[in-house]
N, C-alpha and C positions, 0 to 999 in steps of 0.2 A: 504494500500500500504506500503510494507516494505521499510524502508529508505535505500538508497544507501549512502547518505552523512549525517553525524552527526557531527556538529561543536559545541564544548563545550568551552565557555569562551575564544575564540581565541583573542589574543592581538598581534598586530604587531607594534613595535616601533623601532625607530633608532635615533641616535644622529647626529645633524647637527650643526656645530660650538659648542656652549655651550647649545643648545636647544634640548629638547627631543620631537620628532615628533611621534605621534601615529595615523597612518592611520586607524587602527582597534582597538576598545576598548571593550574587554570582550564580543565579539559577539558570540551568539549561534544561530544555524540554523539547521533544518532538511530538507532534500530534498528526496522525495520519489523516489523509483526505477521507471523509465519510466516517470518521471515528466519533464515538460518543464518550467523552471523558468527563469524569467527575473529580472535583477538587474538594478535599475535606481537611479539617484542621480546626484547632481552637481559635477563639477570637484573637486577633492580632498576629495570626500565623502567616499572613501575607497572601491568602487566597483571593481576596477581593482585589488587592493591588495587582496580582497577577492577571486576574480577569480583565481589569481595566487596561492593562498594558496590551493584552491580546486584542481587545476591542478598539484600541486606538483612542480611548478616552483620556489616557495619561501616557507619558513618555518616560522611558528609563533614564536614570542618571548616567548609566553606562551599559554597554552591551548591545546586542542586536535582537530585533523582533522581526523575523522574516515571515511574511504571510504570502503564500504563493510566490515565493522568491523575491518579494519586495521588502526592503528594510523600512518598515513604517516608522522606526525610531528616527529616521532622517527627514521625515516629512515636516513641513511647517504646520502651524495650527490650522490654517485655512485648507491646506492640502489634506490634512487628517480628517477634517470635517467632510470634505468631498469624498474621501476614500471610505469613511464609515457609511455614508449615505448609499454607496454602491455595493459594499461588500459585507456589511455586518447587520444582523438582526438582533434585537435585544428582547429578552423576556425577563420581567421583574417579578418579585414576590407579590407585590400589591397591584399588579396589572397596569396601573397608570392609564386607564381608559378615561376619556373625556365624558363626564356624566350626561351632558345634554345631547350628545351625539349617539346615533344608532350604532349597532354593531358594524353595519356596512360603512358608515361614515368614519368610524374609528379605524377600520382596516385601510380605508382609502387614504388616510392622512399622509403616510410617507410618499405616496404617488403624486400628491399635489405639488411636490417640489420638482418633479420631473417634467418631461415634455410629452407625456402620453395624452391622447385624446380621451374624451369622456367615455367613448365606447371601449377603448383599450383599458382604461382604468376599471370599468365595470367588469370586463372579462377577467382581469387579474384578481379583483376583489372577490368575485363569486367563486373563482377557482380556489382561492385561499380558504374561504369560508367552507366550501365543499370538502376540502382536504381535512379540515378539523371537525367536519360533520355538524356544521352550524348554519348551513345555507337557509334553513327554514326559520332561523332567528335573525335574519339580516336586518330587519327593521326594529328589533327590540333594543331598548336602551340598557345600559349596564344594570340599572336598578331592577330590571325585569328578568335578569339572568341569575343563575346560581354562581357561586364562586368558581366552580370548575368550568362553567360556560364562559365566565369572564376571562379566565386564563386562556381558554381556547381562542377567544377573540384576540387576546393579546398575542398569542402565537401566530394567528393568521396575519395580524399586522406586522409581526416580525419577519414573516416569510413572503409577504405580498410582492416585494421587489426582487425576489429570487436571489437572496444573498448566498454566498458560499459558506459563510460562517455564522453560527448562532451562539450567542453567549447568554447563559441563563443564571441569574443570581437568586438562589433559593426559590425556584419556580413552584415548588409544592409546599412551601413553608406556611402558607395561610389556608391550606386546604385540608379537608377531612381525608381519611385514608383511601376511601373509594375514589374520590375525585383525584387525589394525588396519583394513585395507581394508573388511572385513565390518562392523565397528563404524561406520565413517564412512558406509557406504551406509545403515545403519540410521538414523543421525542425520539424513541427508539425507531419508529417507522420513518421519521424524517431522515434519520441517519442511514438506515439500512435500505429503504426503498427509494429515497429521493437524493441520497448522496450528500446530505448536509453534514458539515463538521460541527459538532456541538461541544462546548466547554461549559460545564455546569458546576457552580458552587453550591454545596449543600451541607447541612449539619445532620441530615437524616441518613443513617446507614442503609435503610431500605431503598431510598432514592438512589444512593450511590451504587447499590447493587444492581440497579437497572442499566447502568452504563457498561460499555465494553471494557473500560479500564478505570481504576480508581487510584488517585494519588493522594498522599497525606503530606501536608505541609506543617512545619513547626519552625517558628522563628526565622521565616524567610527562606527556608531550605526544604527540599524534598527529602523526606525521611522514610517513606514507605510507598510501595506500589503493589497493586493487586490486579491480576488479569482474571476475568470471569470466564470460565471454560464453556459456559452455556452459549456464548456468542461465537 
């Protein structure tokens, strides 16, 4: 499996008062194309920092972050913004849906920044909603949906522009077990059937077990790795 992500000696540090804090310390990591990877670790272990570096939300102090062969650590802030809009989809714990918009309108939001026609946008939105099995809820607002359905809308929004990379920050953290399991199956399908590369931060061992591979971080370093033989 060819790697989509290649991280080489990535360090992230900042100064607080007179102290230097280093959330990530010379971390190296490869993630295969179409792989579903989970990141676990205690608070302050660096997993969210790592997720933000992979997503281009933040830049390393030193080291390389290669995505599809491009070192995004060298991009300017405006270049990173454009790169994220094209290549990354975000899935958050609390969905971040706009309450006054329908499911359709929430999913359509990322496309409004592009040059698609109204008909092209409609085709993409309905395809994304169909993929998450919510096309029959297209005109429902978030308040009319369950938590699991809201997260499915959020996933549809994350994939509507067909990014190669999905980053998920505690995507099941606000859901009951049944809804969480449904979301994890959907993420697995996105990786295995649609070739999406997914990097997920989670505190939930069961959620982590749904991924192809699980990594453990402590104090900015990788300390453990598990491969799940069922995949």
